[in-house]
N, C-alpha and C positions, 0 to 999 in steps of 0.2 A: 581233682576231678568229679563231675558231674555225671549223677548216675540218675537215670530215670529207672523209675520203679514201676513193679507192674502192678496196671489198677486191675481188681477183680471186679468185672461185671454179671455174676453167677449170684442169681437169686437165694438167698437161705431158704434150705429145705427145714420146715417146722410144720408141726400139724396146723397151724392157724394159720398158715400164708394163703397171698395170693392165689387163687386157680382161675381157670378157665368156666367160666357162667358160674362161677361159684359154685361146681359141683361136688359134693360131698364125696364120691368118688374119685375125686383125684387129688381130694387130700393126702398127704403121707401121713401115717399110722406108726409111731414109734413105738416099741414095745420091750419091757425091761424081762428079760428071761431069769436074770440071775443079779442079786446084789448084796452087798456084804453081809445083808441081816440074815439071808437064807444061803449064802453059799461063800466060797473064797475065792469067790471074783466076781466081777462086774461083765456083762453080757446082754446086748440087746439086739432085737430086726426090724427092718424097716420096711414098709407095705406101699407102695406108691406106683401112680399111674407111668410111662414112658413117658408123657408129655407134660409133667409137671416140675414145673419151674424152669430154667435153662434149658433147653434141649434141640438135640437136632432130628429133622425129619428125615426120613429115608423112603424110596420112590414108593414102596409097599403102603405109606401112609394113606395116602391117596390116590394111587393107578393100581387097578386091580394084576396080580400078578407082577408087581413090580420087584424092584431089588431091595432085598431086606441089608439089614447092617452086615450079612456076610461079606459083603461087595465093597463096601462103603471103606475108602481109604481118608487118612488123618491129613491127607495134603489138600484135600478138598478146606477145609477149614482151621489150616494154618498156615501163617505168611501177613504177607505186607495187604493192609486194609484202610480205605476209609469210612470216616464217622458222617452222615452227612446229617445234619442239624435240618432238620424241616419242622422243628415246634411251633414257627410262626405262619405256618400255612392255616387257614381256616376250614378248607375240607377235611373230611373224615378219611379221604381215600387218595393217596399218593398216585400220581399219573405220573405217564411219560413229561407232561409236560411241567413236572413239580422236579425231575429229574436230570433235564436236559440242561440246563445251568451248568452242571457236575461235570461234563463229557469231558473234562479234560482232567479231572479224577476218579474217574471211572473208567479203570483199564485192565484191558483183557487179562486173565489167570490172576486177577487180585478177588479181592472181597470187597462187600459197599454192608455197610450198615448203614439201618434208617434210626436215626433219635426223633422219637416224635414226642408229641403232649400225654402220649401212654407213661412214658415214666415218670410224668407228675404226680401220679393219680396213687394214693395208696389202698386204694379198693378198685374191684374189678369193674370196667367200663363196658356194659353192652353194646354201647356206641364208639369202641376204639378203633383208633387210626388204623388203617390196614393198607397193603399194596394191592393197588388197581392190574385189572389185566394190562392194561398200558404200559403201566409200569413195568409190569412183569416181563412184557415182552422187548422192551427198550432195553434192560439188564440182561436180557437172554443176546441181545443184538450186539449188546458192548462185549459180552464173552465174559464175563467175571463168571467163578467160579463156585461160589456161595454168598448168600445172601443173608443177612443178619437185623432183626430187630427188636424193639421193646414191648412189644405186644406177644401175648399167651400164644397168639393165631395171626399167619402173617394176612389173612384174608376173611372175609365173611360176607353177605348177603350177595355173593355171587355164584350164581345157578351153574351146576357143573366144578367148581370150583379151578377154574381157570387157571389162577397164577399158583395156584400148587402144582398143577400138571405142566404149564410153561415150565418153569424151574426144574422139580423133580424130575420131569420127562427128559430132561436132556445135562442130566448129572450136573444139575447145579442145587446145591443142598443149601438146607432152610435153618439158621440157627433162631429159636426163638425165646422171647424171657430174658432177653439182656437186661441186664441194670445199667440203663444209660444215665441215669439222673445227675450225674457229676463229671459226666466226660464232654469235653468240647469239641468241636467239629475238626477236622484235619484227620492226617495218617498218624497211622499204628501199626504194630508188628501183633495179629492176632494170636493167641494162645488158646487153642479150644480143646480138651482132652474127654472123649467119651468115655462111660464105661464100657468095657467092651463085655458085649453080650453077645451070642449068638441069634442069627435069625429072626431079630426083632425089627418092628418100623420106626423106631424112635429109640433115642439115646441120652439119660439125660447124660451133662457135659458141666467141667468146670470150665469157666471162659474169662481169658486174661488180656487187656490189651495194656503194650510199650509204645509212647510216645516215640514217633522218628523225627 
């Protein structure tokens, strides 16, 4: 019997990991509070930004008075998805025209994951590939319930942040920081489980894919 294994597409949290714009404030800090030389047990603490590594954006992140994690449902980021391989595009922005050839694979009520050249780099690229406004609008019109990408941000260099606002303003959740280097294009089941934290604008998450 063939068993499809879960493929882990989560960034590993570690002190020297890649973070957005290489900002020191976004790097996690792990502190050992007790070890076997000083105590009879071992314990540690972690301090990190909500948007470090693989995480989910809540509407409040880019929309004033937007909803927080308190209204978030796991249904938004779990279920059938399709990984679109866009590593071949020359542009550093994903437009509607790049997504239209996949219309048959972009289904209402499902999840779209965008694999780009971002996943091939080990250091933060300030010119990273992002989802442009026209691409976000197209995904909204197709009725997707969430969008994932291998960048630590889904957009840049767009005044007023239209990509975030188009998606989050219509309850389309954004999963950023997916580790997609080894993932092939095609249909998958996505399992995305964020940490349960009250009233925040972003949630660190563990994300896995299983081929369908």
